matplotlib code that plots the C-alpha trace (Angstrom):
import matplotlib.pyplot as plt

x = [117.0, 114.0, 113.7, 115.4, 114.0, 115.7, 113.6, 115.3, 113.6, 116.0, 116.0, 119.8, 121.0, 124.7, 126.2, 122.9, 123.5, 126.8, 125.2, 122.4, 125.0, 126.3, 122.7, 122.2, 125.5, 124.3, 121.1, 118.6, 115.8, 115.4, 112.2, 112.0, 109.8, 109.7, 112.9, 115.0, 113.7, 114.6, 118.0, 118.8, 117.5, 119.7, 122.6, 121.7, 120.2, 117.0, 114.3, 110.7, 108.4, 106.7, 103.4, 103.8, 104.4, 101.4, 99.2, 98.3, 99.5, 101.3, 98.6, 98.1, 101.3, 103.4, 102.0, 100.8, 103.1, 104.6, 101.8, 100.5, 100.2, 102.3, 105.3, 104.8, 103.9, 107.0, 109.0, 107.4, 106.8, 109.0, 111.0, 111.0, 107.2, 105.6, 102.2, 103.7, 105.5, 102.5, 100.3, 102.8, 102.7, 98.8, 98.7, 101.6, 103.7, 107.5, 109.6, 111.8, 115.2, 117.0, 115.6, 117.5, 115.5, 116.4, 113.9, 112.5, 114.9, 112.5, 115.3, 117.3, 114.1, 113.2, 116.8, 116.4, 115.6, 112.1, 110.7, 106.9, 105.0, 103.2, 106.5, 107.9, 104.8, 105.2, 108.7, 107.2, 107.9, 105.3, 106.1, 109.8, 109.6, 106.9, 109.1, 112.2, 110.4, 108.8, 112.2, 114.0, 111.5, 112.3, 116.1, 116.5, 115.9, 115.9, 118.9, 117.8, 120.0, 119.2, 122.7, 124.8, 127.9, 126.7, 126.6, 130.2, 129.9, 126.7, 127.9, 131.1, 129.2, 126.7, 129.5, 131.6, 128.9, 125.8, 124.0, 124.7, 125.5, 122.9, 125.2, 125.3, 121.5, 120.9, 123.3, 121.6, 118.1, 119.1, 120.4, 117.1, 115.1, 117.6, 117.2, 113.4, 113.1, 115.2, 113.1, 109.9, 111.2, 112.2, 108.7, 107.0, 108.9, 108.5, 104.7, 104.4, 106.1, 103.6, 100.5, 98.2, 98.7, 96.3, 95.5, 96.7, 100.4, 100.9, 103.0, 101.4, 103.8, 103.7, 102.3, 105.6, 108.9, 110.8, 114.5, 116.5, 120.2, 122.8, 126.1, 128.8, 131.6, 132.1, 134.4, 137.2, 135.3, 132.7, 132.8, 135.1, 137.3, 135.0, 132.0, 131.3, 130.0, 129.2, 128.4, 125.2, 124.5, 121.2, 121.0, 118.3, 120.8, 121.8, 123.0, 126.6, 127.2, 129.8, 127.9, 128.5, 132.1, 135.0, 138.0, 141.3, 143.8, 144.4, 143.2, 139.7, 137.2, 136.3, 132.9, 134.0, 135.6, 132.3, 130.3, 132.9, 133.4, 129.7, 129.3, 132.2, 130.9, 127.4, 128.9, 131.1, 128.3, 126.4, 129.1, 129.9, 127.7, 129.3, 132.8, 135.0, 136.2, 135.1, 136.9, 135.7, 137.8, 135.8, 136.8, 134.4, 131.4, 132.0, 133.6, 136.9, 137.2, 135.0, 136.1, 135.5, 138.0, 139.0, 141.1, 141.0, 144.5, 143.4, 140.1, 141.9, 144.5, 141.7, 139.7, 142.8, 143.7, 140.5, 141.7, 145.0, 145.3, 141.9, 142.5, 145.3, 143.9, 140.8, 138.7, 139.2, 136.4, 136.7, 134.2, 136.7, 139.4, 142.4, 145.6, 149.2, 149.5, 146.5, 147.8, 151.2, 149.4, 147.2, 150.3, 152.0, 149.9, 148.3, 144.8, 142.6, 140.6, 140.5, 137.2, 136.7, 135.0, 138.3, 142.1, 144.7, 147.3, 149.9, 147.7, 147.2, 151.0, 151.6, 148.8, 149.6, 152.9, 150.9, 150.3, 147.2, 145.5, 142.1, 141.3, 137.6, 136.4, 132.8, 132.5, 130.8, 128.4, 124.7, 121.9, 120.7, 117.5, 114.7, 114.9, 114.5, 117.2, 116.9, 118.5, 118.3, 117.5, 117.2, 114.0, 113.2, 114.2, 113.3, 112.8, 113.1, 113.5, 117.0, 117.7, 117.6, 116.3, 118.1, 117.8, 118.2, 118.6, 114.9, 114.1, 116.1, 114.4, 116.5, 115.4, 117.9, 118.4, 121.7, 120.7, 123.2, 124.7, 124.5, 128.1, 127.1, 124.2, 126.6, 128.8, 125.9, 124.5, 127.9, 128.1, 124.5, 125.4, 128.4, 126.5, 123.9, 126.6, 127.9, 126.5, 124.1, 124.4, 126.4, 128.0, 130.1, 132.2, 133.1, 134.3, 132.7, 134.7, 135.9, 135.1, 137.2, 136.0, 133.6, 131.8, 130.3, 128.1, 127.9, 125.1, 124.5, 124.7, 126.7, 129.4, 129.4, 129.9, 132.8, 134.4, 134.2, 135.8, 138.5, 139.4, 139.7, 143.3, 142.7, 140.8, 137.1, 136.6, 134.3, 133.4, 129.9, 128.3, 125.7, 123.7, 121.9, 118.9, 117.5, 119.3, 117.5, 119.3, 121.3, 124.6, 125.7, 125.2, 127.4, 130.1, 129.7, 130.3, 133.4, 134.9, 133.9, 131.3, 129.8, 126.5, 124.6, 122.3, 120.0, 116.5, 114.7, 111.6, 112.8, 110.5, 113.4, 113.8, 113.1, 115.8, 118.3, 117.5, 117.8, 121.2, 122.3, 121.0, 122.9, 126.1, 125.3, 125.4, 123.2, 121.0, 118.9, 116.4, 116.0, 112.9, 114.5, 116.4, 119.2, 119.6, 122.0, 122.2]
y = [136.2, 138.6, 140.8, 144.2, 147.2, 150.5, 153.3, 155.9, 159.1, 162.0, 165.3, 165.5, 162.3, 162.9, 159.5, 157.8, 155.0, 154.1, 154.0, 151.9, 149.4, 149.1, 148.5, 145.7, 144.2, 144.2, 142.4, 145.2, 145.3, 148.8, 150.7, 154.0, 156.6, 158.4, 159.9, 158.2, 154.8, 155.6, 156.8, 153.6, 151.4, 153.3, 152.4, 148.7, 148.3, 146.2, 148.6, 148.1, 151.1, 152.4, 152.2, 148.4, 148.1, 150.3, 148.9, 152.6, 154.7, 158.0, 160.6, 164.4, 164.9, 163.1, 165.1, 161.9, 158.8, 158.0, 159.3, 155.8, 153.6, 150.9, 153.3, 155.0, 151.8, 150.3, 153.2, 153.8, 150.2, 149.6, 146.4, 145.8, 145.9, 142.5, 144.2, 146.5, 143.7, 141.5, 144.1, 144.5, 140.7, 140.8, 143.5, 142.1, 145.3, 145.1, 147.1, 149.7, 149.8, 152.5, 155.7, 158.0, 161.1, 164.7, 167.5, 169.4, 172.4, 175.0, 177.2, 177.0, 177.9, 181.0, 182.2, 182.5, 186.1, 186.6, 183.3, 183.1, 182.4, 179.4, 177.8, 178.3, 176.7, 173.6, 173.1, 172.7, 169.0, 167.1, 163.4, 163.9, 165.6, 163.1, 160.1, 161.7, 162.5, 159.1, 157.4, 159.8, 159.3, 155.5, 155.9, 153.1, 150.8, 152.9, 154.6, 157.8, 159.8, 163.3, 164.4, 162.6, 163.4, 160.7, 157.9, 156.9, 156.6, 154.6, 152.4, 151.5, 150.5, 148.5, 146.6, 145.9, 145.4, 144.5, 147.5, 151.1, 151.8, 153.3, 156.4, 157.0, 156.5, 159.0, 161.6, 161.1, 161.5, 164.8, 166.0, 165.3, 167.3, 170.2, 170.1, 169.9, 172.7, 174.9, 173.9, 174.7, 178.0, 179.0, 178.1, 179.9, 183.1, 183.0, 182.5, 185.1, 187.7, 187.0, 187.6, 190.3, 193.5, 194.0, 197.5, 199.3, 199.8, 198.0, 194.9, 192.0, 190.8, 187.1, 185.9, 183.9, 184.9, 181.7, 181.7, 178.5, 179.0, 176.3, 176.6, 178.1, 178.6, 178.2, 181.0, 181.1, 183.8, 186.5, 190.3, 189.8, 186.8, 185.8, 185.5, 182.5, 183.0, 181.3, 182.4, 181.0, 181.4, 181.9, 179.4, 181.5, 184.4, 184.8, 188.4, 189.6, 189.3, 188.4, 185.1, 184.2, 185.5, 183.2, 183.5, 183.2, 183.8, 184.5, 183.2, 182.5, 185.4, 186.6, 187.8, 191.5, 190.8, 189.6, 192.5, 195.1, 193.3, 193.0, 196.7, 197.6, 195.5, 197.0, 200.4, 200.0, 198.5, 201.7, 203.6, 201.2, 203.0, 206.4, 205.7, 202.9, 202.2, 202.9, 202.2, 202.1, 201.6, 200.6, 200.5, 199.3, 199.4, 203.0, 204.2, 206.1, 206.8, 206.6, 207.6, 207.1, 207.4, 206.1, 203.3, 201.1, 202.5, 206.1, 205.3, 203.5, 206.3, 208.9, 206.9, 206.3, 210.0, 210.8, 209.4, 207.4, 206.9, 205.2, 203.3, 201.3, 197.8, 198.5, 196.6, 197.6, 197.1, 197.9, 197.8, 196.9, 194.2, 194.7, 195.0, 195.0, 198.8, 198.7, 195.6, 197.4, 200.4, 198.2, 196.3, 199.6, 199.6, 197.1, 195.9, 193.1, 192.2, 193.1, 192.4, 192.9, 191.4, 189.8, 190.0, 189.8, 187.1, 189.8, 191.3, 187.9, 187.2, 190.6, 190.5, 186.9, 188.0, 189.2, 185.9, 186.9, 189.3, 187.9, 188.2, 187.8, 187.6, 188.3, 188.0, 190.6, 192.7, 191.9, 194.5, 194.9, 193.1, 194.0, 191.8, 191.7, 192.2, 190.6, 191.9, 190.0, 191.4, 189.7, 187.8, 188.4, 190.1, 193.1, 192.6, 195.5, 196.2, 196.9, 200.6, 200.8, 204.3, 206.6, 210.2, 211.6, 215.2, 215.5, 214.6, 217.5, 220.6, 223.8, 226.0, 228.8, 232.0, 230.6, 228.0, 225.1, 224.7, 221.4, 220.5, 221.2, 218.8, 216.1, 216.7, 216.9, 213.6, 212.0, 213.3, 212.0, 208.5, 208.6, 209.8, 207.0, 204.5, 206.4, 205.5, 208.2, 210.9, 211.5, 214.4, 213.9, 216.5, 215.6, 216.7, 215.4, 212.2, 211.5, 212.0, 214.7, 214.4, 212.0, 212.6, 209.3, 208.0, 211.1, 211.7, 215.2, 216.3, 219.4, 217.1, 215.0, 218.3, 219.3, 215.8, 215.5, 218.9, 218.2, 214.9, 216.5, 216.4, 219.2, 222.5, 222.1, 225.4, 224.7, 221.2, 219.8, 218.8, 216.0, 215.2, 211.9, 213.5, 217.0, 219.8, 220.5, 223.9, 226.2, 225.4, 222.9, 225.6, 227.9, 225.3, 224.8, 228.5, 228.5, 225.9, 227.4, 224.8, 225.5, 223.6, 221.4, 218.4, 217.2, 215.6, 218.6, 218.2, 220.0, 222.4, 224.9, 224.4, 228.1, 229.1, 226.7, 227.8, 231.5, 230.7, 229.3, 232.4, 234.6, 232.9, 232.5, 228.7, 226.6, 224.0, 221.2, 218.9, 215.3, 214.5, 211.1, 210.2, 207.7, 206.8, 203.9, 202.2]
z = [88.0, 87.8, 84.7, 85.2, 83.4, 82.5, 81.1, 79.0, 77.6, 76.9, 75.0, 75.2, 73.6, 74.4, 75.5, 76.0, 73.5, 75.1, 78.5, 77.1, 75.9, 79.4, 80.7, 78.1, 79.1, 82.7, 81.8, 81.6, 79.1, 77.6, 77.7, 75.8, 74.1, 70.7, 69.5, 72.2, 71.1, 67.5, 68.5, 70.4, 67.6, 65.2, 67.5, 67.1, 70.6, 71.4, 72.7, 73.7, 73.4, 76.5, 74.7, 74.3, 78.1, 79.0, 76.2, 75.6, 72.7, 72.8, 72.3, 72.0, 69.9, 72.6, 75.5, 77.1, 76.8, 80.3, 82.5, 83.2, 86.3, 84.7, 84.6, 88.0, 89.9, 88.4, 89.8, 93.1, 94.4, 97.5, 97.0, 100.8, 101.2, 100.3, 99.7, 97.0, 95.2, 95.4, 93.8, 91.0, 90.4, 90.5, 87.8, 85.8, 86.2, 86.1, 88.5, 86.8, 88.4, 86.3, 84.9, 82.5, 81.8, 81.0, 80.4, 77.5, 76.9, 78.4, 79.7, 76.5, 74.5, 76.5, 76.1, 72.4, 71.2, 70.0, 71.2, 71.0, 74.2, 72.7, 71.7, 75.2, 76.7, 74.5, 76.0, 79.5, 80.3, 82.3, 82.0, 82.5, 85.9, 87.0, 86.2, 87.7, 91.0, 91.3, 90.7, 93.0, 95.8, 95.6, 95.5, 97.9, 94.9, 91.8, 90.1, 88.5, 86.2, 84.9, 83.9, 81.2, 83.3, 85.7, 83.1, 83.7, 87.5, 87.3, 84.5, 86.3, 89.5, 87.5, 85.7, 88.8, 91.4, 89.5, 91.0, 92.1, 95.7, 98.1, 98.4, 94.7, 94.3, 97.1, 95.5, 92.1, 93.6, 95.4, 92.0, 90.5, 93.0, 92.6, 88.9, 88.9, 91.4, 89.1, 86.1, 87.9, 89.1, 85.6, 84.4, 87.2, 86.7, 82.9, 83.1, 85.9, 83.7, 80.9, 83.1, 82.0, 84.1, 86.9, 85.6, 82.5, 82.6, 86.0, 86.4, 88.1, 90.8, 91.3, 94.7, 95.1, 93.5, 92.7, 92.7, 92.1, 91.2, 90.7, 92.7, 90.5, 93.1, 96.8, 98.0, 100.4, 102.4, 101.9, 102.2, 105.2, 106.2, 109.1, 106.7, 104.4, 100.8, 97.6, 94.0, 92.3, 88.6, 86.9, 84.1, 82.2, 81.6, 78.0, 77.9, 78.5, 82.3, 84.8, 85.2, 81.6, 81.3, 80.9, 83.2, 81.2, 83.9, 87.6, 90.9, 91.9, 92.1, 95.6, 96.9, 96.6, 93.2, 91.9, 93.1, 91.8, 88.5, 87.9, 88.5, 86.2, 83.4, 83.7, 83.7, 80.6, 78.6, 79.1, 77.2, 74.5, 71.9, 72.4, 70.9, 69.6, 73.1, 76.7, 79.9, 83.5, 86.7, 89.8, 93.4, 96.2, 93.8, 92.8, 89.6, 90.1, 86.4, 83.3, 79.8, 76.1, 73.2, 69.8, 71.3, 74.4, 75.4, 75.3, 77.1, 79.8, 80.3, 80.5, 83.0, 85.2, 85.1, 86.9, 90.2, 89.9, 93.6, 93.9, 90.7, 92.4, 93.1, 91.0, 88.5, 84.9, 82.4, 78.7, 75.8, 73.1, 72.6, 74.8, 72.7, 73.6, 74.2, 76.5, 78.3, 79.0, 80.4, 82.6, 83.8, 84.8, 88.0, 90.3, 89.3, 90.5, 87.4, 83.7, 82.0, 78.3, 75.2, 74.1, 74.4, 71.6, 71.9, 72.7, 75.4, 77.1, 77.1, 78.7, 81.3, 82.3, 83.6, 86.6, 88.4, 90.3, 87.8, 86.9, 83.2, 82.2, 78.6, 77.9, 74.1, 72.1, 74.2, 73.9, 74.5, 78.0, 78.8, 81.1, 84.2, 87.9, 90.6, 94.0, 97.1, 100.3, 103.7, 107.0, 106.8, 103.1, 99.9, 97.8, 94.0, 91.5, 87.9, 86.6, 86.2, 82.4, 82.3, 79.8, 78.6, 75.2, 74.0, 73.3, 76.9, 78.4, 79.6, 79.6, 82.6, 82.7, 80.7, 79.5, 77.0, 76.5, 73.0, 71.1, 72.3, 75.8, 75.6, 74.5, 77.5, 79.9, 78.7, 79.1, 82.7, 83.3, 82.2, 84.6, 87.7, 87.2, 88.4, 91.4, 94.8, 96.1, 97.1, 93.9, 92.0, 88.9, 87.1, 83.5, 80.1, 77.0, 77.2, 80.7, 84.3, 86.1, 89.6, 91.4, 94.7, 95.8, 98.6, 100.8, 103.3, 102.0, 98.3, 99.1, 100.6, 97.4, 95.4, 97.6, 97.5, 93.7, 93.2, 95.7, 94.0, 90.6, 89.3, 86.7, 86.6, 86.4, 84.5, 81.5, 82.8, 83.4, 86.7, 87.0, 90.1, 90.5, 92.3, 92.7, 94.6, 97.9, 98.2, 95.9, 97.7, 95.0, 92.3, 94.4, 94.4, 90.7, 90.2, 92.4, 90.1, 86.8, 85.8, 82.4, 82.7, 85.1, 84.6, 87.3, 87.7, 89.2, 91.3, 94.5, 96.3, 95.9, 92.1, 91.6, 94.0, 92.4, 88.9, 90.0, 91.4, 88.1, 86.3, 88.7, 87.6, 83.9, 84.3, 81.9, 83.6, 82.2, 83.9, 83.1, 85.1, 85.9, 89.1, 89.4, 93.1, 93.6, 96.9]

ax = plt.figure().add_subplot(projection="3d")
ax.plot(x, y, z, "-o")
ax.set_aspect("equal")
plt.show()
């Protein structure tokens, strides 16, 4: 029988020694490199170094070790083409029938906080993807494994049949090309984001925006039952997100669940620094209640009080651990999802009595990171920065005769954080710690002002009004006066700012401008 060669070169050595034993048992000679060769020898396995096979040493700190015709000819030669096999014999090159390679941990490296650019570049694998692609192209004859989860299947077939099946080799080859495309996309995006700006202060958009996401979940249906959908996860994400949350209970997340839960989590993270606990309730991508308090129970009760009718069947997000009291309050009404950093044992016992209630645990919230968001359209996509814009007291500009007091500024800034998350056109009425009325997604701002006031369950006298964009006319200020609003926060920038400010002065309402807009579509 002709000599059979297996080449192994892995960064993740999980299970590789056990699989190598199977290969030896099946009559393979082991060929390996560097740390993998040492690992296999330490396990008592006979290994030949790639440098011995190529008669060329590893050089440049290991950057060049498998980039050699002896390796790639052994991988790419077609076993059914006499000319190919004859050329191997002429050059004394052995065919390589099994390749076990996984890549330098580039993605894991760039996920580390504070990683230096040079360190990231050193984790760009060159030889690994080259071997994988050569082997995968020749899957008719070569078994290529990039994922240690496939060792068992391949090993069982080698032991029972002497070789892997054509079907398995094809599946493994497809898996390689998926993995290398994701790897290349991560590198392309990382390097593009570190390009020097075209001009001072201007981001250089890459000529091609690469996106390669592994499938996380196929869904029963999409936004509506007649639409198909699936959820794909970005493996480079290392901040708190729905994609990294752990589901503890309940049925599978739907398309709409994912969009609403992602919005709820992003919202509640924006309020986590204001108080020991924050709560957000979301319905159809809009908040129907936002509140902060000294406990998650109180925050949830305040948020729900904003609009209890809309809160029915909503998504609940909390910034603090869910305890028994909060769980009982949540269970008193119907909710689709509860998402929080953690749950006490008592809370889980209570919430799990609701069979279909999804419980998502995020772990401790991490800071938000600057990144890009992609939204598909027919025929393409738009890519944008996340809206991480924030305003502090020093950024506010008082423009009315009535100057807001320090306490008013606190209330106005809370209302401003809330309105950022409401679909435009948006008006929010709020106290210092909770939303009181929310007008969302109206075609005219004045309609949003009317709607928010109409939905309020309590008097708005002394409350604060926030608008996500400027007032084109004074009518919203007139509505604010009708309901006894104490102060208004808005971006400013309208051609009629003077008229709007004069209306606030007529009514003795304080008004501050942010200079920042928060449209949300």
